[in-house]
C-alpha positions as CSV (number, residue, x, y, z in Angstrom):
1,X,136.0,105.7,69.5
2,X,134.1,108.1,67.2
3,X,131.7,106.5,64.7
4,X,133.1,108.4,61.7
5,X,136.7,107.2,62.1
6,X,138.3,103.9,61.1
7,X,141.7,102.3,61.6
8,X,143.0,100.6,58.4
9,X,145.6,97.9,59.1
10,X,147.5,97.1,55.9
11,X,149.0,93.7,55.2
12,X,150.3,92.7,58.7
13,X,150.9,89.2,57.4
14,X,153.5,86.4,57.9
15,X,154.8,87.0,54.3
16,X,155.9,90.6,55.1
17,X,157.5,90.0,58.5
18,X,160.7,88.2,59.5
19,X,160.7,84.7,58.1
20,X,158.3,85.5,55.4
21,X,158.8,85.3,51.6
22,X,158.9,89.1,51.2
23,X,160.0,90.0,54.7
24,X,160.4,93.7,55.7
25,X,163.2,94.1,58.2
26,X,161.9,94.4,61.8
27,X,158.3,94.7,60.6
28,X,157.1,92.6,63.5
29,X,158.2,95.3,65.9
30,X,155.3,97.5,64.9
31,X,152.7,94.9,65.9
32,X,152.5,95.9,69.6
33,X,151.9,99.5,68.6
34,X,149.1,98.4,66.2
35,X,147.5,96.2,68.9
36,X,147.6,99.2,71.3
37,X,146.0,101.5,68.8
38,X,143.3,99.0,68.1
39,X,141.9,99.6,71.6
40,X,141.1,103.2,70.7
41,X,139.1,102.6,67.5
42,X,135.5,101.4,67.2
43,X,135.9,100.6,63.5
44,X,138.9,98.5,62.3
45,X,139.5,97.1,58.7
46,X,142.3,94.7,57.8
47,X,143.8,94.2,54.4
48,X,145.4,90.9,53.2
49,X,147.6,90.3,50.2
50,X,146.0,87.3,48.5
51,X,147.8,86.3,45.3
52,X,147.2,83.3,43.0
53,X,150.3,81.2,42.4
54,X,150.6,82.5,38.8
55,X,150.3,86.2,39.7
56,X,151.8,88.6,37.2
57,X,153.9,90.4,39.9
58,X,156.0,87.3,40.7
59,X,159.5,87.2,39.3
60,X,159.3,83.4,39.1
61,X,156.5,83.7,36.5
62,X,158.8,85.7,34.1
63,X,161.7,83.6,32.7
64,X,165.0,85.5,32.7
65,X,163.8,88.0,35.2
66,X,164.9,88.4,38.9
67,X,163.1,89.7,41.9
68,X,163.0,93.6,42.0
69,X,163.4,93.8,38.2
70,X,160.7,95.9,36.5
71,X,158.5,95.1,33.5
72,X,156.0,97.2,31.6
73,X,152.3,96.2,31.7
74,X,149.2,97.8,30.2
75,X,148.8,99.9,33.4
76,X,152.5,100.9,33.6
77,X,155.7,99.8,35.4
78,X,155.5,96.7,37.5
79,X,158.1,95.7,40.1
80,X,158.6,92.0,40.1
81,X,158.5,90.5,43.6
82,X,159.6,87.2,45.2
83,X,156.6,84.9,45.3
84,X,154.6,85.9,48.5
85,X,151.3,85.7,50.2
86,X,149.9,83.0,47.9
87,X,146.3,82.2,48.6
88,X,145.8,79.6,51.4
89,X,149.4,79.4,52.4
90,X,151.0,80.0,55.7
91,X,152.8,83.0,54.2
92,X,149.5,84.7,53.5
93,X,148.1,84.4,57.0
94,X,147.7,87.4,59.2
95,X,150.6,87.6,61.7
96,X,149.8,85.5,64.8
97,X,150.8,88.3,67.1
98,X,148.2,90.7,65.6
99,X,145.5,90.9,68.2
100,X,142.5,92.8,66.8
101,X,139.6,90.4,67.2
102,X,137.2,93.4,67.0
103,X,138.2,94.0,63.3
104,X,135.0,94.0,61.3
105,X,136.2,93.5,57.7
106,X,139.1,91.9,55.8
107,X,139.8,93.3,52.3
108,X,141.7,90.8,50.2
109,X,143.7,92.3,47.3
110,X,146.0,91.2,44.5
111,X,143.8,88.2,43.6
112,X,143.4,89.1,40.0
113,X,146.1,87.2,38.1
114,X,147.0,90.1,35.7
115,X,146.8,93.1,38.1
116,X,148.9,93.8,41.1
117,X,147.4,95.6,44.0
118,X,149.0,97.8,46.6
119,X,146.2,100.1,47.7
120,X,143.3,98.9,49.9
121,X,141.0,101.0,47.7
122,X,142.0,100.4,44.1
123,X,144.2,97.9,42.2
124,X,147.3,99.0,40.2
125,X,145.4,99.5,37.0
126,X,143.7,102.4,38.8
127,X,140.3,101.2,37.6
128,X,139.5,98.1,39.6
129,X,138.0,99.1,42.9
130,X,138.1,96.9,46.0
131,X,134.8,98.2,47.4
132,X,136.4,99.6,50.6
133,X,135.4,103.2,49.8
134,X,131.8,102.3,49.4
135,X,131.9,100.3,52.6
136,X,133.3,103.2,54.6
137,X,130.9,105.7,53.2
138,X,127.9,103.5,53.8
139,X,129.0,103.3,57.5
140,X,129.4,107.1,57.7
141,X,133.2,107.0,58.0
142,X,135.0,110.0,56.7
143,X,138.4,109.8,58.4
144,X,140.9,107.0,58.3
145,X,144.1,106.2,60.2
146,X,146.5,103.9,58.2
147,X,149.1,101.6,59.7
148,X,150.9,98.5,58.6
149,X,153.3,97.2,56.0
150,X,155.0,98.5,53.9
151,X,155.1,102.2,54.4
152,X,156.5,102.9,50.9
153,X,154.2,100.6,49.0
154,X,150.8,99.4,50.3
155,X,150.5,101.9,53.1
156,X,151.4,104.9,50.9
157,X,149.2,103.8,48.0
158,X,146.3,103.3,50.4
159,X,146.7,106.6,52.1
160,X,147.0,108.6,48.9
161,X,144.0,106.9,47.4
162,X,142.0,107.6,50.6
163,X,142.9,111.3,50.2
164,X,141.9,111.3,46.5
165,X,138.6,109.7,47.4
166,X,137.8,112.4,49.9
167,X,138.7,110.8,53.2
168,X,140.6,112.8,55.8
169,X,143.7,110.6,56.1
170,X,146.4,110.1,58.7
171,X,149.4,107.7,58.6
172,X,150.7,106.7,62.0
173,X,154.4,106.6,61.3
174,X,155.6,104.4,64.1
175,X,153.0,101.8,63.4
176,X,154.3,101.3,59.9
177,X,157.5,99.8,58.5
178,X,159.0,100.4,55.1
179,X,161.0,98.4,52.6
180,X,163.1,101.5,51.5
181,X,164.1,100.2,48.1
182,X,166.4,102.7,46.4
183,X,165.1,105.6,48.4
184,X,161.4,104.6,48.1
185,X,160.6,105.4,51.8
186,X,161.5,109.1,51.6
187,X,159.8,109.4,48.2
188,X,156.7,107.8,49.6
189,X,156.5,110.2,52.5
190,X,157.0,113.2,50.1
191,X,154.2,111.8,47.9
192,X,151.8,111.2,50.8
193,X,152.3,114.6,52.3
194,X,151.9,116.4,49.0
195,X,148.5,114.7,48.6
196,X,147.3,115.9,52.0
197,X,148.1,112.9,54.2
198,X,148.9,113.9,57.8
199,X,151.8,112.1,59.5
200,X,151.3,111.4,63.2
201,X,152.6,109.0,65.9
202,X,151.1,106.5,68.3
203,X,151.4,109.0,71.2
204,X,149.1,111.4,69.4
205,X,146.3,108.8,69.5
206,X,147.0,107.1,72.8
207,X,147.4,110.3,74.8
208,X,144.5,112.2,73.3
209,X,141.7,109.7,72.7
């Protein structure tokens, strides 16, 4: 419950859980762990994918392309996704089993038509900030614990950016779930650990806090 620590809950939305438009297998199974963790944090921030219908990352918006193809944009390689988490739709809603009424902030990301956004801190052009870093610093928070969906995309990008921005960063492995596209989960963990992210588990928080 320390004042300098925050729990970042990444994209626990209908769209990324079973029945959603970009469902991650069994992703709903981590929600009880996240709810349990929430009882041990004074500061909780949620993120929410929030795309316009014409978003550049949607395969449907690129004739002749299929989901999971890649294209080149000004900021680099972009994976094309099934249309998901469109603003104001059921698919974009936070999962109904997520029970964190004490959360103080929701960061919406991916709402710029021409830029995708995985990280809670910075969009995929690596220039457009979400404002989260400033929010945390103004509140005296220097340590973040990251959970949510998907481990190998939005969770990993968030954790790595947190480290780069000077926050002490932990990912709670059994409160995340990965897509694991062509080995992406193992690569993401290697990348996170090489940047200084610490991997821990729910029991490390629940037993010691």
